[in-house]
N, C-alpha and C positions, 0 to 999 in steps of 0.2 A: 518406477513409478523416477523420470529424469526427473532433478532437481528446481522448482526459475526462484526465479528470487524478487520480492517484492520491486515491482515496478516496468515489469516481461509482459509482455500478452500472457494468457495464460494463469494468471498469478492464482485470480480469488478460484478458476475452478483444481487445482493443485492442492492450495492450502487445505478446501471444502473434506478432498479422500487426507490428503495429511491428517486433520486435524481430530475429522469421523479415525478415522483406524488408531490416531492417539488413545483419542476420551473411551473408545472399542474396547481398547489394553487396560487403561486405568482401573474403568469397570468391574475388568472382570479380574484383576489380583484379591482385591476386598472379597470381591461374590467368593473367592473359592475358596478364600480364609476364613471364612463364614461357613462356608459348607462343610470343609473341615475340619472347624471346632464341631459340630451340630457332629458331623459323622461322629467324630471322634468320644466327643463327651456326651454322645445321646442327649443331647440341653440346649439351647442356643443361650442359653445365660453362661456362659464362660470369658474367659476376660481376651480369648481368640474376633467374639461377636466385639469390642471394646476396637479390637485395632483392624479388625472392619468399618467400623464405623466409621472411625477416624483415616482408614486411607481410603476412605470414598472425596473428601476433598480434596484431594489432588484431581482428581476425575471431574469433579462439581466443576470448578473451574475453566479444565479444558474445556468440557461441557458449553461454560460460559462462552469462552473463542469461536466453539464452533457455532455456537448461535446465531454468532453476534455473525462469523464470516457466510455461515448459510444463506441470509437474509441478504446480501449483496450479489449485483447479475454478475454474470462475465461480461467483459466489451464482445462484438457480434464480433466477429472473424473477416465480416463485407469491408463494416468502417476498416476493420485493421489494416486491412491490407492497402484502404486507402489512404488511410494517413499513411504506412509505412511506404506508399509509391512515393511520395512527397517527403516526408522525413532529411534522404540527402544524407549527411554529415552531419545532422542537427543531434543534442544530446534528448534523445525524450527518454518519458514516463507511460507509462498503460497505467488500467486497471486501478484509477484507487478512487480511495472514499474515505473524502478528508473531512478530517473530526474539531472541534472545539466545541466552548461549552455551553457554545451560543445557540450554533448549527451544522450540520454536517450536509454535506454532499457527496455528491458522481463527480470525478470530470474522466472522460474518457481519457486522456492522454497532454503530457506538458513537450511545450517546447522548449529549449536554452540555447541562447548564445547572444554574451556579452549579457550586457544589462536586457535581455527582452526577455520573459518570462508567458511565454504564449497558449492558453489550453483551449479545452474541448469538451464540452460536455451536452450529451442526447440528453438531458434529464432535464426536462423543463421547467420543473420546481428547486433549479439550483439558484440561489441568490448571487449571483455571479456577483454581482456589486461588492457582498460580501464578503464572499473571500476574497476574489479579487485585494483586499481593501487590509483585511486579516491574513496573508502568505504574505504578502507583501510588507506586512512590518515583519512575522516571523523571519521571513529571509535576508528585511535589512537588520535584526535583531545580532544574528549572526555575521555581521559584517557586508554582507556581500547587495549591492546599491543595485536592485533590480525596478523595474515595475513588471509589476504583474497584470494581463488580458484573459480573461477568459469569453468566449466563446462560443455564441447558442449554433450559428450557423456551421454548418462543414462546409459552403463551399471557400464560402470568408475563411474561414482557418485551411483548407489547403492554400487559399492563395498567398493566404500570408508565413504559413510555409518556404515554397517559392519565393516568397521577398527573401527571405530572411536566410537560405541555400545561400541565395543570389550575392546577399552582400555580409555574408556570413564574415570573410575578412575585412572589413569596413566596421562593421559590430562590433568585433572584437580585437583590435586595435583601441593603443597606450589605455587601456586596463591593468591597472596597475596590480599583481596578484605575488601573494605569496603560500606559496604552497601549509596546508596544512600538517602537523604534525603528528594526528590522531591516522590519517590520511593520506599519506604521500605521496602515492603513486597516484591519484585521482586527482583530475585539470581543474580550471575555478570555477567552468560549467557544469559537472559531473558532481562541481563537492552544493553544489546547487540543487541539481536536483536528490543527493540523497538530503538535504536538509528540509525540502518539501515532502521525502517517503519519510519522513520520519515522525511527522504526520497524522500522516496513513496508518488507514487501520494493515 
């Protein structure tokens, strides 16, 4: 199973398979310990039952993560290909379920260029204004003065990507940037993407 990183197309499908496998293994181990203890001692009232019970805790935690991931839909491949055709040289991220205490929302794609962060969501129930405001606050708290916009109509989003590509050098010029010591290889745009992914499932 080829690894798919957070922010890449196919992330949710990959995570569902990975977490299902891990949860299955974590559940199988305590069940095996419990069964072994019962067979060896002839009763379930033995110390291995306690070990098996405590051993279920990591499996339960993993199961919660699996359920959270299973509830998320994967991005439509046709939609991804449409956006990719207009992405050009922009720093992009895909399939993000962004969580805040008050509200959550699914964003199909984000494009980052200079101080502009533009997203698209196919989910009509997303409160775009709330998401824009809170994502912008978090990114700015991390030291990047950005303007966040989330669109719900695909055509204007694709046009916006084309415009950002066309004016990429202008959007990125005269922006002071000091590389992050923790991520010396990441550009400013990539660090902004990294910040957004940190608040995504």
